[in-house]
N, C-alpha and C positions, 0 to 999 in steps of 0.2 A: 642592466637591460631596459628597453624602453617598454612603455605601457601603451596599449592600443589594441585595435582589431587582430593585429598580425603579430602580437608580441610573443606567443608561444611558438610561432612559425618562422621566426626572423632567422636569417642566415647572414653570415659575414660576406661582403662583397670581396670577390678574389682580386688581386691586383696589387696595386702600389700601397696597399695598407692604410686606406683612409679611415677605416674604423667605421664606415657607414653600413647600417643594417637595411636589408631589403627583404622583402617577402619573397617566398620560394615560387618559381615560375611552375605552371601557368597562372597567371592572375585571372580571377573570375570575369567573365564577360559582362556580368550584371553587377555594376559597382554603385551602391545607392549614394544619392547626395547626402552630405553631412546633415544631421538632423532629421531626417526622413526615415521611417521604419522600413525595413527590408520586407518585401511581400514574398511569401512563399506560395507558390502554386503547385497543386498535386491533382492528378486526374480524379474526376468525379464522375459518379454514375447518376444520369438523370432520366426521367421518363418522358416520352413523347406525348404530347396532347393529342394528337391525331390518331395513332395507332397503338399506343399504349406500350411500345417496346422500350426497353431500356437502352441507352446509348452513353458513350463516354465523352464527357467534356474535358478534353485533354489540358494539360498544364499549359502547352503552347497557345490554345485557342483562349485560355484564360487570360494569358498574357496580352494577346491581340484585344480582347474585350477591355481589359484595363487600360491599355494604351489609347484605345479610342474613346475611353469614357463611357462605354456602355453600362448601364445601370441593371439590366436584366439579364438573367442567363438564358440561353436558348431553349426554346419550347419545343422544337421539331427535330427529329433525326434527320440524317442526311438524305434517307430515301424519301422522306415525306417533303423536306425542303426542295429536292430536285422535282418531285411531282408538281409542288406548287409553281416552280420556276417554269415548267413546261406549259402551265396554263391549263391543266385539267380541269374540266368544267365540274363545278359542284352539282349534285343533285338537288333539283328544286322540287318541292311539293306541288303537286297538281291539285287544283281545286276545281270541282264541277259547279258551274252556275249557268245562269241563262243570260243571254245578251239583252242589254237594256234597249237596244234599237229594234232589232228584228225578232227576238224572243226565242231564238234556237238555242238549244242547250250546248254548251261549250265547256272546255277546260282551260284554265288560265294558270300561269306559273307563279301565282301570288294568292295571299288571303285577302279577298275584298273586304273593304271597309264599308261600314254603314253610310248611306247618304250619297255615295260616289257611284257614277255609272260604270258598268263593266260591258266591255264590248267584245265580241267574237272577232276572229282574225280579218275576215272579209269587211266588216263594219268598221274596224280599226284602220285598215288600209284605205278605205274610202274616206274616212275622216281626215287622214293625213294628206290626201291628195287636193282636198277642197280647200280654197284660200280661207285663211283665218279671218274671222270677223273682228274689226277694230272697233272697241267701245266708242260711242259718240264722245264722251268726255275727254278721250285721247286724241281723237282726230281733230278737234277743235284747236288744239295748242299750236 
């Protein structure tokens, strides 16, 4: 008998008595290249970083990730991934502050940094409609 990956499963070819040995059918769909290790993928349970629910990273998905040479496992379950794809808005923290121009109390969707002016909505819109001032050094060029 021959030695090799199919040595235990070899069958004689029927017919003219050629004496050739062939593996039994069906042959595996995934046949690795010589010298490369065979990758075995099994379903794995992962935890979603958004909602904390466990989800299954199937063997088929792992083969896809391997073929595309993705390095990281998925971080989100299918429901959270779909929610992100729909473009659901994230909740932004509102900060209460006073407007630098008119002095009224307002809320802004960010945390103001020291030394930068914070404008209320009406002052901000007014500033956007004004033509921008060009510094003299740029205007001379």
